[in-house]
All heavy atoms as a GROMACS GRO file, in nm:
protein
  539
    1PRO      N    1   5.189   6.227  -0.708
    1PRO     CA    2   5.076   6.134  -0.702
    1PRO      C    3   5.114   5.989  -0.734
    1PRO      O    4   5.051   5.898  -0.686
    1PRO     CB    5   4.981   6.188  -0.806
    1PRO     CG    6   5.018   6.330  -0.825
    1PRO     CD    7   5.164   6.338  -0.796
    2THR      N    8   5.220   5.968  -0.814
    2THR     CA    9   5.260   5.832  -0.851
    2THR      C   10   5.405   5.808  -0.812
    2THR      O   11   5.482   5.902  -0.791
    2THR     CB   12   5.244   5.807  -1.002
    2THR    OG1   13   5.342   5.887  -1.071
    2THR    CG2   14   5.105   5.840  -1.052
    3LEU      N   15   5.443   5.682  -0.808
    3LEU     CA   16   5.582   5.648  -0.776
    3LEU      C   17   5.674   5.701  -0.885
    3LEU      O   18   5.784   5.749  -0.855
    3LEU     CB   19   5.597   5.497  -0.761
    3LEU     CG   20   5.734   5.447  -0.719
    3LEU    CD1   21   5.779   5.512  -0.589
    3LEU    CD2   22   5.735   5.296  -0.706
    4THR      N   23   5.632   5.698  -1.010
    4THR     CA   24   5.713   5.752  -1.119
    4THR      C   25   5.735   5.902  -1.101
    4THR      O   26   5.845   5.952  -1.123
    4THR     CB   27   5.645   5.725  -1.255
    4THR    OG1   28   5.629   5.584  -1.270
    4THR    CG2   29   5.727   5.779  -1.370
    5ASP      N   30   5.629   5.974  -1.060
    5ASP     CA   31   5.644   6.117  -1.032
    5ASP      C   32   5.749   6.140  -0.923
    5ASP      O   33   5.833   6.228  -0.934
    5ASP     CB   34   5.512   6.179  -0.987
    5ASP     CG   35   5.412   6.194  -1.100
    5ASP    OD1   36   5.455   6.211  -1.216
    5ASP    OD2   37   5.291   6.189  -1.072
    6LEU      N   38   5.744   6.060  -0.818
    6LEU     CA   39   5.839   6.075  -0.708
    6LEU      C   40   5.982   6.050  -0.757
    6LEU      O   41   6.071   6.128  -0.731
    6LEU     CB   42   5.805   5.980  -0.594
    6LEU     CG   43   5.892   5.995  -0.470
    6LEU    CD1   44   5.808   5.981  -0.345
    6LEU    CD2   45   6.003   5.896  -0.470
    7GLU      N   46   6.000   5.942  -0.832
    7GLU     CA   47   6.134   5.907  -0.880
    7GLU      C   48   6.189   6.011  -0.978
    7GLU      O   49   6.309   6.035  -0.982
    7GLU     CB   50   6.132   5.768  -0.944
    7GLU     CG   51   6.110   5.658  -0.842
    7GLU     CD   52   6.082   5.523  -0.904
    7GLU    OE1   53   6.049   5.518  -1.025
    7GLU    OE2   54   6.092   5.424  -0.832
    8ASN      N   55   6.101   6.073  -1.057
    8ASN     CA   56   6.145   6.173  -1.155
    8ASN      C   57   6.141   6.315  -1.100
    8ASN      O   58   6.171   6.410  -1.172
    8ASN     CB   59   6.058   6.165  -1.281
    8ASN     CG   60   6.080   6.036  -1.356
    8ASN    OD1   61   6.190   5.982  -1.358
    8ASN    ND2   62   5.976   5.986  -1.418
    9ASN      N   63   6.099   6.329  -0.974
    9ASN     CA   64   6.090   6.459  -0.909
    9ASN      C   65   5.999   6.554  -0.987
    9ASN      O   66   6.033   6.669  -1.012
    9ASN     CB   67   6.230   6.519  -0.890
    9ASN     CG   68   6.234   6.620  -0.778
    9ASN    OD1   69   6.151   6.618  -0.688
    9ASN    ND2   70   6.331   6.710  -0.782
   10THR      N   71   5.881   6.502  -1.026
   10THR     CA   72   5.784   6.580  -1.102
   10THR      C   73   5.648   6.575  -1.034
   10THR      O   74   5.622   6.488  -0.950
   10THR     CB   75   5.768   6.525  -1.245
   10THR    OG1   76   5.729   6.387  -1.238
   10THR    CG2   77   5.897   6.537  -1.324
   11ASN      N   78   5.560   6.668  -1.070
   11ASN     CA   79   5.422   6.672  -1.022
   11ASN      C   80   5.411   6.671  -0.870
   11ASN      O   81   5.323   6.604  -0.814
   11ASN     CB   82   5.338   6.560  -1.083
   11ASN     CG   83   5.325   6.573  -1.231
   11ASN    OD1   84   5.315   6.682  -1.283
   11ASN    ND2   85   5.328   6.461  -1.301
   12GLU      N   86   5.497   6.744  -0.804
   12GLU     CA   87   5.493   6.752  -0.658
   12GLU      C   88   5.359   6.807  -0.611
   12GLU      O   89   5.306   6.902  -0.669
   12GLU     CB   90   5.605   6.843  -0.609
   12GLU     CG   91   5.609   6.859  -0.459
   12GLU     CD   92   5.721   6.952  -0.414
   12GLU    OE1   93   5.796   7.001  -0.499
   12GLU    OE2   94   5.732   6.974  -0.294
   13ILE      N   95   5.303   6.745  -0.509
   13ILE     CA   96   5.177   6.793  -0.451
   13ILE      C   97   5.212   6.903  -0.352
   13ILE      O   98   5.262   6.876  -0.243
   13ILE     CB   99   5.100   6.679  -0.382
   13ILE    CG1  100   5.062   6.573  -0.484
   13ILE    CG2  101   4.976   6.734  -0.312
   13ILE    CD1  102   5.000   6.448  -0.424
   14THR      N  103   5.187   7.028  -0.390
   14THR     CA  104   5.217   7.140  -0.302
   14THR      C  105   5.093   7.191  -0.230
   14THR      O  106   5.104   7.261  -0.131
   14THR     CB  107   5.280   7.255  -0.381
   14THR    OG1  108   5.191   7.293  -0.486
   14THR    CG2  109   5.414   7.214  -0.442
   15ASN      N  110   4.976   7.156  -0.279
   15ASN     CA  111   4.850   7.197  -0.216
   15ASN      C  112   4.761   7.073  -0.206
   15ASN      O  113   4.688   7.041  -0.300
   15ASN     CB  114   4.782   7.306  -0.299
   15ASN     CG  115   4.655   7.356  -0.234
   15ASN    OD1  116   4.610   7.303  -0.132
   15ASN    ND2  117   4.595   7.456  -0.294
   16PRO      N  118   4.766   7.001  -0.094
   16PRO     CA  119   4.691   6.876  -0.081
   16PRO      C  120   4.541   6.889  -0.105
   16PRO      O  121   4.478   6.798  -0.158
   16PRO     CB  122   4.719   6.832   0.063
   16PRO     CG  123   4.846   6.898   0.099
   16PRO     CD  124   4.846   7.029   0.026
   17SER      N  125   4.482   7.003  -0.070
   17SER     CA  126   4.338   7.016  -0.089
   17SER      C  127   4.299   7.031  -0.236
   17SER      O  128   4.184   7.011  -0.272
   17SER     CB  129   4.284   7.135  -0.009
   17SER     OG  130   4.341   7.255  -0.055
   18ALA      N  131   4.395   7.062  -0.323
   18ALA     CA  132   4.367   7.076  -0.466
   18ALA      C  133   4.428   6.963  -0.548
   18ALA      O  134   4.423   6.966  -0.670
   18ALA     CB  135   4.418   7.210  -0.515
   19ALA      N  136   4.488   6.864  -0.482
   19ALA     CA  137   4.556   6.756  -0.554
   19ALA      C  138   4.457   6.661  -0.619
   19ALA      O  139   4.355   6.625  -0.560
   19ALA     CB  140   4.646   6.679  -0.458
   20LEU      N  141   4.488   6.623  -0.742
   20LEU     CA  142   4.410   6.520  -0.810
   20LEU      C  143   4.493   6.393  -0.806
   20LEU      O  144   4.595   6.383  -0.872
   20LEU     CB  145   4.382   6.561  -0.955
   20LEU     CG  146   4.299   6.687  -0.972
   20LEU    CD1  147   4.290   6.725  -1.119
   20LEU    CD2  148   4.160   6.667  -0.913
   21VAL      N  149   4.449   6.298  -0.726
   21VAL     CA  150   4.523   6.174  -0.710
   21VAL      C  151   4.433   6.057  -0.741
   21VAL      O  152   4.312   6.067  -0.743
   21VAL     CB  153   4.581   6.159  -0.567
   21VAL    CG1  154   4.680   6.269  -0.538
   21VAL    CG2  155   4.470   6.161  -0.464
   22GLY      N  156   4.496   5.944  -0.766
   22GLY     CA  157   4.420   5.824  -0.798
   22GLY      C  158   4.435   5.788  -0.944
   22GLY      O  159   4.472   5.870  -1.027
   23ASP      N  160   4.407   5.666  -0.976
   23ASP     CA  161   4.419   5.614  -1.111
   23ASP      C  162   4.284   5.625  -1.179
   23ASP      O  163   4.191   5.551  -1.147
   23ASP     CB  164   4.467   5.470  -1.105
   23ASP     CG  165   4.499   5.412  -1.241
   23ASP    OD1  166   4.454   5.472  -1.343
   23ASP    OD2  167   4.566   5.309  -1.246
   24THR      N  168   4.271   5.718  -1.273
   24THR     CA  169   4.142   5.740  -1.340
   24THR      C  170   4.101   5.624  -1.428
   24THR      O  171   3.986   5.615  -1.469
   24THR     CB  172   4.146   5.868  -1.425
   24THR    OG1  173   4.252   5.856  -1.519
   24THR    CG2  174   4.167   5.991  -1.338
   25THR      N  175   4.192   5.531  -1.456
   25THR     CA  176   4.156   5.414  -1.537
   25THR      C  177   4.082   5.309  -1.456
   25THR      O  178   4.035   5.210  -1.511
   25THR     CB  179   4.281   5.349  -1.600
   25THR    OG1  180   4.364   5.298  -1.494
   25THR    CG2  181   4.358   5.449  -1.683
   26LEU      N  182   4.069   5.331  -1.326
   26LEU     CA  183   4.006   5.231  -1.239
   26LEU      C  184   3.856   5.257  -1.219
   26LEU      O  185   3.798   5.204  -1.126
   26LEU     CB  186   4.077   5.227  -1.104
   26LEU     CG  187   4.223   5.186  -1.109
   26LEU    CD1  188   4.287   5.198  -0.972
   26LEU    CD2  189   4.237   5.045  -1.162
   27THR      N  190   3.794   5.336  -1.303
   27THR     CA  191   3.650   5.360  -1.288
   27THR      C  192   3.575   5.230  -1.306
   27THR      O  193   3.614   5.142  -1.382
   27THR     CB  194   3.600   5.464  -1.390
   27THR    OG1  195   3.631   5.416  -1.521
   27THR    CG2  196   3.662   5.599  -1.367
   28ASN      N  197   3.467   5.216  -1.234
   28ASN     CA  198   3.380   5.097  -1.235
   28ASN      C  199   3.447   4.973  -1.177
   28ASN      O  200   3.401   4.863  -1.196
   28ASN     CB  201   3.328   5.068  -1.376
   28ASN     CG  202   3.244   5.182  -1.428
   28ASN    OD1  203   3.168   5.242  -1.352
   28ASN    ND2  204   3.258   5.213  -1.554
   29ASP      N  205   3.560   4.990  -1.108
   29ASP     CA  206   3.622   4.877  -1.038
   29ASP      C  207   3.555   4.864  -0.902
   29ASP      O  208   3.484   4.952  -0.856
   29ASP     CB  209   3.772   4.900  -1.022
   29ASP     CG  210   3.849   4.858  -1.145
   29ASP    OD1  211   3.785   4.827  -1.246
   29ASP    OD2  212   3.972   4.856  -1.140
   30PRO      N  213   3.579   4.754  -0.834
   30PRO     CA  214   3.516   4.734  -0.703
   30PRO      C  215   3.553   4.845  -0.604
   30PRO      O  216   3.661   4.900  -0.610
   30PRO     CB  217   3.571   4.601  -0.655
   30PRO     CG  218   3.641   4.540  -0.769
   30PRO     CD  219   3.667   4.646  -0.871
   31ILE      N  220   3.460   4.872  -0.514
   31ILE     CA  221   3.490   4.969  -0.409
   31ILE      C  222   3.589   4.906  -0.312
   31ILE      O  223   3.620   4.788  -0.318
   31ILE     CB  224   3.361   5.015  -0.336
   31ILE    CG1  225   3.293   4.898  -0.268
   31ILE    CG2  226   3.269   5.086  -0.430
   31ILE    CD1  227   3.177   4.940  -0.179
   32ASN      N  228   3.640   4.986  -0.222
   32ASN     CA  229   3.743   4.946  -0.125
   32ASN      C  230   3.876   4.913  -0.191
   32ASN      O  231   3.957   4.839  -0.137
   32ASN     CB  232   3.698   4.827  -0.039
   32ASN     CG  233   3.581   4.863   0.048
   32ASN    OD1  234   3.569   4.976   0.093
   32ASN    ND2  235   3.493   4.769   0.072
   33LEU      N  236   3.901   4.970  -0.308
   33LEU     CA  237   4.027   4.951  -0.377
   33LEU      C  238   4.129   5.048  -0.319
   33LEU      O  239   4.107   5.168  -0.317
   33LEU     CB  240   4.010   4.977  -0.527
   33LEU     CG  241   4.133   4.964  -0.613
   33LEU    CD1  242   4.176   4.817  -0.620
   33LEU    CD2  243   4.103   5.014  -0.754
   34VAL      N  244   4.242   4.996  -0.271
   34VAL     CA  245   4.344   5.081  -0.211
   34VAL      C  246   4.432   5.140  -0.322
   34VAL      O  247   4.479   5.068  -0.409
   34VAL     CB  248   4.433   5.003  -0.112
   34VAL    CG1  249   4.542   5.091  -0.056
   34VAL    CG2  250   4.348   4.945   0.000
   35GLN      N  251   4.448   5.272  -0.319
   35GLN     CA  252   4.539   5.340  -0.408
   35GLN      C  253   4.641   5.413  -0.320
   35GLN      O  254   4.623   5.423  -0.200
   35GLN     CB  255   4.465   5.437  -0.498
   35GLN     CG  256   4.371   5.365  -0.593
   35GLN     CD  257   4.314   5.459  -0.696
   35GLN    OE1  258   4.388   5.533  -0.760
   35GLN    NE2  259   4.184   5.458  -0.712
   36TYR      N  260   4.746   5.466  -0.381
   36TYR     CA  261   4.854   5.524  -0.302
   36TYR      C  262   4.897   5.660  -0.354
   36TYR      O  263   4.891   5.687  -0.474
   36TYR     CB  264   4.977   5.432  -0.303
   36TYR     CG  265   4.952   5.302  -0.231
   36TYR    CD1  266   4.903   5.191  -0.299
   36TYR    CD2  267   4.973   5.292  -0.095
   36TYR    CE1  268   4.879   5.073  -0.232
   36TYR    CE2  269   4.948   5.174  -0.027
   36TYR     CZ  270   4.901   5.065  -0.096
   36TYR     OH  271   4.876   4.949  -0.030
   37VAL      N  272   4.941   5.742  -0.262
   37VAL     CA  273   5.017   5.863  -0.290
   37VAL      C  274   5.155   5.834  -0.231
   37VAL      O  275   5.166   5.778  -0.123
   37VAL     CB  276   4.955   5.987  -0.222
   37VAL    CG1  277   5.046   6.107  -0.235
   37VAL    CG2  278   4.819   6.017  -0.280
   38TYR      N  279   5.260   5.869  -0.305
   38TYR     CA  280   5.395   5.836  -0.260
   38TYR      C  281   5.463   5.959  -0.204
   38TYR      O  282   5.464   6.065  -0.266
   38TYR     CB  283   5.475   5.777  -0.377
   38TYR     CG  284   5.414   5.646  -0.421
   38TYR    CD1  285   5.315   5.642  -0.517
   38TYR    CD2  286   5.453   5.528  -0.361
   38TYR    CE1  287   5.256   5.523  -0.555
   38TYR    CE2  288   5.395   5.408  -0.398
   38TYR     CZ  289   5.297   5.406  -0.496
   38TYR     OH  290   5.238   5.288  -0.531
   39ILE      N  291   5.518   5.945  -0.085
   39ILE     CA  292   5.580   6.055  -0.012
   39ILE      C  293   5.730   6.029  -0.002
   39ILE      O  294   5.772   5.919   0.033
   39ILE     CB  295   5.518   6.066   0.129
   39ILE    CG1  296   5.367   6.087   0.117
   39ILE    CG2  297   5.584   6.177   0.209
   39ILE    CD1  298   5.293   6.063   0.247
   40ALA      N  299   5.810   6.132  -0.033
   40ALA     CA  300   5.955   6.123  -0.017
   40ALA      C  301   5.992   6.191   0.114
   40ALA      O  302   5.969   6.310   0.131
   40ALA     CB  303   6.027   6.189  -0.133
   41VAL      N  304   6.048   6.115   0.206
   41VAL     CA  305   6.092   6.170   0.335
   41VAL      C  306   6.244   6.182   0.328
   41VAL      O  307   6.313   6.084   0.306
   41VAL     CB  308   6.050   6.077   0.452
   41VAL    CG1  309   6.100   6.132   0.583
   41VAL    CG2  310   5.900   6.058   0.453
   42SER      N  311   6.292   6.306   0.345
   42SER     CA  312   6.435   6.330   0.332
   42SER      C  313   6.486   6.415   0.447
   42SER      O  314   6.409   6.476   0.520
   42SER     CB  315   6.466   6.399   0.199
   42SER     OG  316   6.406   6.526   0.195
   43GLY      N  317   6.616   6.415   0.461
   43GLY     CA  318   6.682   6.499   0.560
   43GLY      C  319   6.783   6.589   0.490
   43GLY      O  320   6.798   6.585   0.369
   44ASN      N  321   6.853   6.668   0.566
   44ASN     CA  322   6.952   6.759   0.508
   44ASN      C  323   7.093   6.703   0.510
   44ASN      O  324   7.187   6.771   0.472
   44ASN     CB  325   6.949   6.893   0.583
   44ASN     CG  326   6.819   6.966   0.561
   44ASN    OD1  327   6.763   6.963   0.453
   44ASN    ND2  328   6.769   7.033   0.664
   45ASN      N  329   7.110   6.580   0.558
   45ASN     CA  330   7.244   6.526   0.580
   45ASN      C  331   7.308   6.462   0.458
   45ASN      O  332   7.430   6.459   0.447
   45ASN     CB  333   7.242   6.425   0.694
   45ASN     CG  334   7.200   6.489   0.825
   45ASN    OD1  335   7.213   6.608   0.842
   45ASN    ND2  336   7.146   6.409   0.915
   46THR      N  337   7.229   6.405   0.367
   46THR     CA  338   7.287   6.332   0.256
   46THR      C  339   7.229   6.380   0.123
   46THR      O  340   7.110   6.405   0.112
   46THR     CB  341   7.263   6.180   0.269
   46THR    OG1  342   7.123   6.156   0.284
   46THR    CG2  343   7.336   6.124   0.390
   47ILE      N  344   7.316   6.390   0.022
   47ILE     CA  345   7.277   6.434  -0.111
   47ILE      C  346   7.335   6.335  -0.211
   47ILE      O  347   7.450   6.291  -0.197
   47ILE     CB  348   7.329   6.577  -0.139
   47ILE    CG1  349   7.264   6.675  -0.041
   47ILE    CG2  350   7.303   6.619  -0.282
   47ILE    CD1  351   7.314   6.815  -0.050
   48ASP      N  352   7.256   6.298  -0.314
   48ASP     CA  353   7.306   6.203  -0.413
   48ASP      C  354   7.389   6.274  -0.521
   48ASP      O  355   7.411   6.394  -0.515
   48ASP     CB  356   7.191   6.122  -0.473
   48ASP     CG  357   7.098   6.203  -0.562
   48ASP    OD1  358   7.130   6.319  -0.593
   48ASP    OD2  359   6.993   6.150  -0.602
   49HIS      N  360   7.433   6.198  -0.621
   49HIS     CA  361   7.520   6.252  -0.725
   49HIS      C  362   7.453   6.357  -0.813
   49HIS      O  363   7.521   6.431  -0.884
   49HIS     CB  364   7.575   6.137  -0.812
   49HIS     CG  365   7.470   6.071  -0.895
   49HIS    ND1  366   7.381   5.979  -0.842
   49HIS    CD2  367   7.440   6.086  -1.025
   49HIS    CE1  368   7.301   5.938  -0.939
   49HIS    NE2  369   7.333   6.001  -1.050
   50THR      N  370   7.320   6.366  -0.810
   50THR     CA  371   7.249   6.467  -0.891
   50THR      C  372   7.223   6.594  -0.813
   50THR      O  373   7.169   6.690  -0.867
   50THR     CB  374   7.113   6.412  -0.940
   50THR    OG1  375   7.026   6.391  -0.828
   50THR    CG2  376   7.130   6.282  -1.017
   51GLY      N  377   7.258   6.594  -0.685
   51GLY     CA  378   7.234   6.710  -0.600
   51GLY      C  379   7.100   6.704  -0.527
   51GLY      O  380   7.065   6.796  -0.455
   52ARG      N  381   7.026   6.596  -0.545
   52ARG     CA  382   6.897   6.579  -0.477
   52ARG      C  383   6.921   6.516  -0.341
   52ARG      O  384   7.006   6.428  -0.325
   52ARG     CB  385   6.806   6.490  -0.561
   52ARG     CG  386   6.668   6.475  -0.506
   52ARG     CD  387   6.580   6.393  -0.597
   52ARG     NE  388   6.447   6.379  -0.542
   52ARG     CZ  389   6.353   6.303  -0.592
   52ARG    NH1  390   6.375   6.233  -0.702
   52ARG    NH2  391   6.235   6.295  -0.536
   53LYS      N  392   6.844   6.562  -0.243
   53LYS     CA  393   6.853   6.503  -0.110
   53LYS      C  394   6.815   6.355  -0.116
   53LYS      O  395   6.721   6.318  -0.186
   53LYS     CB  396   6.761   6.574  -0.013
   53LYS     CG  397   6.800   6.717   0.014
   53LYS     CD  398   6.700   6.783   0.109
   53LYS     CE  399   6.734   6.928   0.130
   53LYS     NZ  400   6.635   6.995   0.216
   54CYS      N  401   6.888   6.271  -0.045
   54CYS     CA  402   6.853   6.130  -0.037
   54CYS      C  403   6.721   6.119   0.040
   54CYS      O  404   6.693   6.198   0.129
   54CYS     CB  405   6.962   6.050   0.033
   54CYS     SG  406   7.115   6.044  -0.063
   55TYR      N  407   6.640   6.021   0.004
   55TYR     CA  408   6.507   6.010   0.063
   55TYR      C  409   6.466   5.865   0.080
   55TYR      O  410   6.525   5.775   0.021
   55TYR     CB  411   6.404   6.082  -0.025
   55TYR     CG  412   6.393   6.026  -0.166
   55TYR    CD1  413   6.303   5.924  -0.195
   55TYR    CD2  414   6.472   6.074  -0.268
   55TYR    CE1  415   6.293   5.872  -0.323
   55TYR    CE2  416   6.463   6.024  -0.396
   55TYR     CZ  417   6.373   5.923  -0.423
   55TYR     OH  418   6.363   5.871  -0.550
   56THR      N  419   6.364   5.845   0.160
   56THR     CA  420   6.299   5.717   0.177
   56THR      C  421   6.157   5.731   0.125
   56THR      O  422   6.090   5.831   0.152
   56THR     CB  423   6.296   5.676   0.326
   56THR    OG1  424   6.430   5.663   0.372
   56THR    CG2  425   6.221   5.547   0.347
   57VAL      N  426   6.110   5.633   0.050
   57VAL     CA  427   5.975   5.637  -0.006
   57VAL      C  428   5.876   5.582   0.096
   57VAL      O  429   5.895   5.474   0.152
   57VAL     CB  430   5.966   5.553  -0.135
   57VAL    CG1  431   5.824   5.551  -0.188
   57VAL    CG2  432   6.062   5.608  -0.239
   58VAL      N  433   5.772   5.660   0.122
   58VAL     CA  434   5.665   5.618   0.213
   58VAL      C  435   5.534   5.618   0.133
   58VAL      O  436   5.481   5.723   0.101
   58VAL     CB  437   5.652   5.714   0.333
   58VAL    CG1  438   5.539   5.672   0.425
   58VAL    CG2  439   5.783   5.724   0.408
   59PRO      N  440   5.482   5.499   0.098
   59PRO     CA  441   5.354   5.495   0.028
   59PRO      C  442   5.240   5.516   0.126
   59PRO      O  443   5.232   5.450   0.229
   59PRO     CB  444   5.350   5.355  -0.033
   59PRO     CG  445   5.445   5.274   0.046
   59PRO     CD  446   5.544   5.368   0.109
   60GLN      N  447   5.155   5.614   0.099
   60GLN     CA  448   5.039   5.643   0.184
   60GLN      C  449   4.916   5.589   0.114
   60GLN      O  450   4.872   5.641   0.012
   60GLN     CB  451   5.026   5.794   0.206
   60GLN     CG  452   4.903   5.834   0.284
   60GLN     CD  453   4.906   5.781   0.426
   60GLN    OE1  454   4.999   5.807   0.500
   60GLN    NE2  455   4.805   5.707   0.464
   61GLY      N  456   4.862   5.481   0.168
   61GLY     CA  457   4.744   5.420   0.108
   61GLY      C  458   4.616   5.491   0.147
   61GLY      O  459   4.606   5.548   0.254
   62TYR      N  460   4.521   5.491   0.056
   62TYR     CA  461   4.389   5.549   0.084
   62TYR      C  462   4.284   5.473   0.004
   62TYR      O  463   4.314   5.406  -0.094
   62TYR     CB  464   4.386   5.699   0.053
   62TYR     CG  465   4.407   5.731  -0.093
   62TYR    CD1  466   4.299   5.748  -0.178
   62TYR    CD2  467   4.534   5.741  -0.146
   62TYR    CE1  468   4.318   5.775  -0.312
   62TYR    CE2  469   4.553   5.769  -0.279
   62TYR     CZ  470   4.445   5.786  -0.362
   62TYR     OH  471   4.464   5.812  -0.493
   63ILE      N  472   4.161   5.482   0.051
   63ILE     CA  473   4.047   5.417  -0.015
   63ILE      C  474   3.944   5.524  -0.046
   63ILE      O  475   3.905   5.600   0.042
   63ILE     CB  476   3.984   5.308   0.073
   63ILE    CG1  477   4.085   5.199   0.105
   63ILE    CG2  478   3.859   5.251   0.008
   63ILE    CD1  479   4.036   5.097   0.207
   64ILE      N  480   3.902   5.530  -0.170
   64ILE     CA  481   3.796   5.621  -0.211
   64ILE      C  482   3.674   5.535  -0.245
   64ILE      O  483   3.679   5.455  -0.337
   64ILE     CB  484   3.836   5.705  -0.335
   64ILE    CG1  485   3.963   5.782  -0.310
   64ILE    CG2  486   3.720   5.794  -0.378
   64ILE    CD1  487   3.951   5.891  -0.204
   65ASN      N  488   3.570   5.550  -0.170
   65ASN     CA  489   3.446   5.482  -0.201
   65ASN      C  490   3.350   5.583  -0.263
   65ASN      O  491   3.318   5.684  -0.201
   65ASN     CB  492   3.383   5.420  -0.077
   65ASN     CG  493   3.461   5.300  -0.028
   65ASN    OD1  494   3.515   5.225  -0.107
   65ASN    ND2  495   3.470   5.284   0.101
   66PRO      N  496   3.304   5.557  -0.385
   66PRO     CA  497   3.216   5.654  -0.451
   66PRO      C  498   3.082   5.664  -0.380
   66PRO      O  499   3.037   5.569  -0.314
   66PRO     CB  500   3.200   5.597  -0.592
   66PRO     CG  501   3.230   5.452  -0.578
   66PRO     CD  502   3.327   5.438  -0.465
   67LEU      N  503   3.018   5.780  -0.395
   67LEU     CA  504   2.884   5.797  -0.340
   67LEU      C  505   2.788   5.707  -0.416
   67LEU      O  506   2.803   5.687  -0.538
   67LEU     CB  507   2.841   5.942  -0.352
   67LEU     CG  508   2.921   6.042  -0.269
   67LEU    CD1  509   2.878   6.185  -0.304
   67LEU    CD2  510   2.901   6.016  -0.122
   68PRO      N  511   2.688   5.653  -0.350
   68PRO     CA  512   2.593   5.566  -0.420
   68PRO      C  513   2.508   5.649  -0.517
   68PRO      O  514   2.483   5.768  -0.496
   68PRO     CB  515   2.507   5.509  -0.307
   68PRO     CG  516   2.525   5.602  -0.194
   68PRO     CD  517   2.660   5.666  -0.209
   69THR      N  518   2.462   5.584  -0.623
   69THR     CA  519   2.375   5.647  -0.719
   69THR      C  520   2.231   5.627  -0.674
   69THR      O  521   2.191   5.514  -0.643
   69THR     CB  522   2.393   5.586  -0.858
   69THR    OG1  523   2.531   5.600  -0.894
   69THR    CG2  524   2.306   5.656  -0.962
   70VAL      N  525   2.154   5.734  -0.667
   70VAL     CA  526   2.014   5.726  -0.626
   70VAL      C  527   1.927   5.734  -0.750
   70VAL      O  528   1.940   5.826  -0.831
   70VAL     CB  529   1.979   5.842  -0.528
   70VAL    CG1  530   1.832   5.834  -0.488
   70VAL    CG2  531   2.070   5.836  -0.407
   71ASP      N  532   1.839   5.638  -0.765
   71ASP     CA  533   1.746   5.639  -0.880
   71ASP      C  534   1.624   5.721  -0.850
   71ASP      O  535   1.573   5.726  -0.743
   71ASP     CB  536   1.704   5.496  -0.916
   71ASP     CG  537   1.823   5.416  -0.971
   71ASP    OD1  538   1.914   5.477  -1.029
   71ASP    OD2  539   1.824   5.294  -0.951
   0.00000   0.00000   0.00000
């Protein structure tokens, strides 16, 4: 869900329909705020010194607009 997760190879999203993404500290911020999920695109040809496949980071932007509150 975050760039730090991608770099540390943690919190991999294995089930997109159950993923909790977004910055929860941004509540009550303006709508149309772009947030990102970071995707590592890799191949089988190159491996780094830790044994992890080399990858390119692809940030996938999305906008979540909350439902309006009805009084």
